[in-house]
VOLOZA-809973 format. One record per atom (N, C-alpha, C): chain; atom name; x, y, z. Coordinates in steps of 0.05 Angstrom, whole numbers, always signed. Layout:
% residues N
<mol->A; atom->CA; c1->X; c2->Y; c3->Z>
...
This chain:
% residues 61
<mol->A; atom->N; c1->-959; c2->+947; c3->+2139>
<mol->A; atom->CA; c1->-943; c2->+924; c3->+2129>
<mol->A; atom->C; c1->-922; c2->+917; c3->+2149>
<mol->A; atom->N; c1->-921; c2->+892; c3->+2157>
<mol->A; atom->CA; c1->-900; c2->+883; c3->+2175>
<mol->A; atom->C; c1->-877; c2->+870; c3->+2159>
<mol->A; atom->N; c1->-856; c2->+863; c3->+2173>
<mol->A; atom->CA; c1->-832; c2->+853; c3->+2159>
<mol->A; atom->C; c1->-837; c2->+826; c3->+2146>
<mol->A; atom->N; c1->-857; c2->+811; c3->+2154>
<mol->A; atom->CA; c1->-862; c2->+785; c3->+2142>
<mol->A; atom->C; c1->-880; c2->+786; c3->+2117>
<mol->A; atom->N; c1->-894; c2->+809; c3->+2113>
<mol->A; atom->CA; c1->-910; c2->+811; c3->+2089>
<mol->A; atom->C; c1->-892; c2->+814; c3->+2064>
<mol->A; atom->N; c1->-898; c2->+798; c3->+2043>
<mol->A; atom->CA; c1->-882; c2->+801; c3->+2019>
<mol->A; atom->C; c1->-887; c2->+827; c3->+2005>
<mol->A; atom->N; c1->-867; c2->+838; c3->+1992>
<mol->A; atom->CA; c1->-870; c2->+863; c3->+1977>
<mol->A; atom->C; c1->-886; c2->+857; c3->+1952>
<mol->A; atom->N; c1->-903; c2->+876; c3->+1944>
<mol->A; atom->CA; c1->-918; c2->+873; c3->+1920>
<mol->A; atom->C; c1->-902; c2->+878; c3->+1895>
<mol->A; atom->N; c1->-879; c2->+892; c3->+1898>
<mol->A; atom->CA; c1->-862; c2->+899; c3->+1875>
<mol->A; atom->C; c1->-833; c2->+894; c3->+1883>
<mol->A; atom->N; c1->-818; c2->+882; c3->+1866>
<mol->A; atom->CA; c1->-789; c2->+878; c3->+1871>
<mol->A; atom->C; c1->-774; c2->+886; c3->+1846>
<mol->A; atom->N; c1->-751; c2->+898; c3->+1849>
<mol->A; atom->CA; c1->-733; c2->+904; c3->+1827>
<mol->A; atom->C; c1->-707; c2->+891; c3->+1834>
<mol->A; atom->N; c1->-700; c2->+870; c3->+1819>
<mol->A; atom->CA; c1->-676; c2->+855; c3->+1823>
<mol->A; atom->C; c1->-654; c2->+865; c3->+1804>
<mol->A; atom->N; c1->-631; c2->+871; c3->+1815>
<mol->A; atom->CA; c1->-608; c2->+880; c3->+1798>
<mol->A; atom->C; c1->-584; c2->+864; c3->+1804>
<mol->A; atom->N; c1->-565; c2->+862; c3->+1785>
<mol->A; atom->CA; c1->-540; c2->+849; c3->+1790>
<mol->A; atom->C; c1->-527; c2->+842; c3->+1764>
<mol->A; atom->N; c1->-503; c2->+830; c3->+1766>
<mol->A; atom->CA; c1->-489; c2->+820; c3->+1742>
<mol->A; atom->C; c1->-506; c2->+799; c3->+1728>
<mol->A; atom->N; c1->-504; c2->+798; c3->+1702>
<mol->A; atom->CA; c1->-519; c2->+779; c3->+1686>
<mol->A; atom->C; c1->-504; c2->+752; c3->+1687>
<mol->A; atom->N; c1->-511; c2->+737; c3->+1708>
<mol->A; atom->CA; c1->-498; c2->+711; c3->+1713>
<mol->A; atom->C; c1->-519; c2->+691; c3->+1724>
<mol->A; atom->N; c1->-510; c2->+667; c3->+1730>
<mol->A; atom->CA; c1->-528; c2->+646; c3->+1739>
<mol->A; atom->C; c1->-541; c2->+654; c3->+1766>
<mol->A; atom->N; c1->-526; c2->+667; c3->+1783>
<mol->A; atom->CA; c1->-537; c2->+675; c3->+1809>
<mol->A; atom->C; c1->-561; c2->+694; c3->+1805>
<mol->A; atom->N; c1->-559; c2->+713; c3->+1787>
<mol->A; atom->CA; c1->-581; c2->+731; c3->+1781>
<mol->A; atom->C; c1->-605; c2->+715; c3->+1772>
<mol->A; atom->N; c1->-601; c2->+697; c3->+1753>
<mol->A; atom->CA; c1->-623; c2->+680; c3->+1743>
<mol->A; atom->C; c1->-635; c2->+664; c3->+1765>
<mol->A; atom->N; c1->-619; c2->+653; c3->+1783>
<mol->A; atom->CA; c1->-630; c2->+638; c3->+1806>
<mol->A; atom->C; c1->-647; c2->+655; c3->+1824>
<mol->A; atom->N; c1->-639; c2->+680; c3->+1829>
<mol->A; atom->CA; c1->-655; c2->+698; c3->+1846>
<mol->A; atom->C; c1->-682; c2->+704; c3->+1833>
<mol->A; atom->N; c1->-682; c2->+710; c3->+1807>
<mol->A; atom->CA; c1->-707; c2->+715; c3->+1793>
<mol->A; atom->C; c1->-724; c2->+689; c3->+1793>
<mol->A; atom->N; c1->-712; c2->+666; c3->+1788>
<mol->A; atom->CA; c1->-727; c2->+641; c3->+1788>
<mol->A; atom->C; c1->-739; c2->+635; c3->+1815>
<mol->A; atom->N; c1->-725; c2->+641; c3->+1836>
<mol->A; atom->CA; c1->-736; c2->+636; c3->+1863>
<mol->A; atom->C; c1->-761; c2->+654; c3->+1868>
<mol->A; atom->N; c1->-760; c2->+679; c3->+1859>
<mol->A; atom->CA; c1->-783; c2->+696; c3->+1862>
<mol->A; atom->C; c1->-807; c2->+687; c3->+1845>
<mol->A; atom->N; c1->-801; c2->+676; c3->+1821>
<mol->A; atom->CA; c1->-822; c2->+665; c3->+1805>
<mol->A; atom->C; c1->-835; c2->+641; c3->+1819>
<mol->A; atom->N; c1->-818; c2->+624; c3->+1831>
<mol->A; atom->CA; c1->-828; c2->+602; c3->+1847>
<mol->A; atom->C; c1->-845; c2->+611; c3->+1870>
<mol->A; atom->N; c1->-840; c2->+635; c3->+1881>
<mol->A; atom->CA; c1->-855; c2->+645; c3->+1904>
<mol->A; atom->C; c1->-881; c2->+659; c3->+1895>
<mol->A; atom->N; c1->-887; c2->+659; c3->+1869>
<mol->A; atom->CA; c1->-912; c2->+670; c3->+1859>
<mol->A; atom->C; c1->-910; c2->+697; c3->+1845>
<mol->A; atom->N; c1->-886; c2->+709; c3->+1844>
<mol->A; atom->CA; c1->-882; c2->+734; c3->+1830>
<mol->A; atom->C; c1->-884; c2->+729; c3->+1800>
<mol->A; atom->N; c1->-891; c2->+750; c3->+1786>
<mol->A; atom->CA; c1->-892; c2->+750; c3->+1757>
<mol->A; atom->C; c1->-874; c2->+772; c3->+1746>
<mol->A; atom->N; c1->-862; c2->+766; c3->+1723>
<mol->A; atom->CA; c1->-845; c2->+786; c3->+1710>
<mol->A; atom->C; c1->-861; c2->+810; c3->+1703>
<mol->A; atom->N; c1->-850; c2->+834; c3->+1706>
<mol->A; atom->CA; c1->-864; c2->+859; c3->+1700>
<mol->A; atom->C; c1->-846; c2->+874; c3->+1680>
<mol->A; atom->N; c1->-854; c2->+874; c3->+1655>
<mol->A; atom->CA; c1->-838; c2->+888; c3->+1635>
<mol->A; atom->C; c1->-814; c2->+872; c3->+1627>
<mol->A; atom->N; c1->-798; c2->+884; c3->+1609>
<mol->A; atom->CA; c1->-774; c2->+872; c3->+1599>
<mol->A; atom->C; c1->-750; c2->+878; c3->+1617>
<mol->A; atom->N; c1->-730; c2->+861; c3->+1617>
<mol->A; atom->CA; c1->-706; c2->+867; c3->+1632>
<mol->A; atom->C; c1->-691; c2->+891; c3->+1620>
<mol->A; atom->N; c1->-677; c2->+905; c3->+1637>
<mol->A; atom->CA; c1->-660; c2->+927; c3->+1628>
<mol->A; atom->C; c1->-631; c2->+918; c3->+1631>
<mol->A; atom->N; c1->-614; c2->+925; c3->+1611>
<mol->A; atom->CA; c1->-586; c2->+917; c3->+1611>
<mol->A; atom->C; c1->-569; c2->+942; c3->+1608>
<mol->A; atom->N; c1->-546; c2->+941; c3->+1621>
<mol->A; atom->CA; c1->-526; c2->+962; c3->+1617>
<mol->A; atom->C; c1->-498; c2->+949; c3->+1620>
<mol->A; atom->N; c1->-478; c2->+963; c3->+1612>
<mol->A; atom->CA; c1->-451; c2->+953; c3->+1614>
<mol->A; atom->C; c1->-435; c2->+973; c3->+1631>
<mol->A; atom->N; c1->-422; c2->+963; c3->+1652>
<mol->A; atom->CA; c1->-408; c2->+981; c3->+1670>
<mol->A; atom->C; c1->-378; c2->+983; c3->+1664>
<mol->A; atom->N; c1->-370; c2->+975; c3->+1640>
<mol->A; atom->CA; c1->-342; c2->+976; c3->+1633>
<mol->A; atom->C; c1->-328; c2->+950; c3->+1639>
<mol->A; atom->N; c1->-341; c2->+933; c3->+1654>
<mol->A; atom->CA; c1->-329; c2->+907; c3->+1662>
<mol->A; atom->C; c1->-347; c2->+884; c3->+1656>
<mol->A; atom->N; c1->-373; c2->+888; c3->+1661>
<mol->A; atom->CA; c1->-392; c2->+866; c3->+1657>
<mol->A; atom->C; c1->-420; c2->+877; c3->+1652>
<mol->A; atom->N; c1->-438; c2->+860; c3->+1642>
<mol->A; atom->CA; c1->-465; c2->+867; c3->+1637>
<mol->A; atom->C; c1->-480; c2->+866; c3->+1664>
<mol->A; atom->N; c1->-495; c2->+888; c3->+1670>
<mol->A; atom->CA; c1->-512; c2->+890; c3->+1694>
<mol->A; atom->C; c1->-541; c2->+889; c3->+1684>
<mol->A; atom->N; c1->-557; c2->+874; c3->+1697>
<mol->A; atom->CA; c1->-585; c2->+870; c3->+1689>
<mol->A; atom->C; c1->-604; c2->+878; c3->+1711>
<mol->A; atom->N; c1->-628; c2->+887; c3->+1704>
<mol->A; atom->CA; c1->-649; c2->+893; c3->+1724>
<mol->A; atom->C; c1->-675; c2->+881; c3->+1713>
<mol->A; atom->N; c1->-690; c2->+869; c3->+1732>
<mol->A; atom->CA; c1->-716; c2->+857; c3->+1725>
<mol->A; atom->C; c1->-736; c2->+864; c3->+1746>
<mol->A; atom->N; c1->-758; c2->+876; c3->+1738>
<mol->A; atom->CA; c1->-780; c2->+881; c3->+1757>
<mol->A; atom->C; c1->-799; c2->+857; c3->+1758>
<mol->A; atom->N; c1->-809; c2->+852; c3->+1782>
<mol->A; atom->CA; c1->-828; c2->+830; c3->+1787>
<mol->A; atom->C; c1->-850; c2->+841; c3->+1805>
<mol->A; atom->N; c1->-875; c2->+831; c3->+1801>
<mol->A; atom->CA; c1->-897; c2->+839; c3->+1818>
<mol->A; atom->C; c1->-910; c2->+813; c3->+1829>
<mol->A; atom->N; c1->-923; c2->+817; c3->+1852>
<mol->A; atom->CA; c1->-937; c2->+795; c3->+1865>
<mol->A; atom->C; c1->-967; c2->+799; c3->+1861>
<mol->A; atom->N; c1->-980; c2->+784; c3->+1844>
<mol->A; atom->CA; c1->-1008; c2->+788; c3->+1839>
<mol->A; atom->C; c1->-1024; c2->+785; c3->+1865>
<mol->A; atom->N; c1->-1046; c2->+800; c3->+1867>
<mol->A; atom->CA; c1->-1064; c2->+797; c3->+1890>
<mol->A; atom->C; c1->-1056; c2->+813; c3->+1914>
<mol->A; atom->N; c1->-1034; c2->+829; c3->+1912>
<mol->A; atom->CA; c1->-1026; c2->+846; c3->+1934>
<mol->A; atom->C; c1->-1033; c2->+875; c3->+1927>
<mol->A; atom->N; c1->-1035; c2->+891; c3->+1947>
<mol->A; atom->CA; c1->-1042; c2->+919; c3->+1943>
<mol->A; atom->C; c1->-1021; c2->+932; c3->+1925>
<mol->A; atom->N; c1->-1029; c2->+946; c3->+1905>
<mol->A; atom->CA; c1->-1011; c2->+959; c3->+1887>
<mol->A; atom->C; c1->-1002; c2->+943; c3->+1864>
<mol->A; atom->N; c1->-1008; c2->+917; c3->+1864>
<mol->A; atom->CA; c1->-999; c2->+900; c3->+1842>
<mol->A; atom->C; c1->-1020; c2->+897; c3->+1820>
């Protein structure tokens, strides 16, 4: 795998805000699909979310 090959699996994490949604939306636009449900936690200050995405048709996806 070289640096230009897309990853077959991505786990996006961050605060539950518009920027996080934009990052996930951009990956969906690039052909990724959601994998499972999002995970949420609270760090004492804000909600942190994680979402797994997979790229169909790649090895391991």
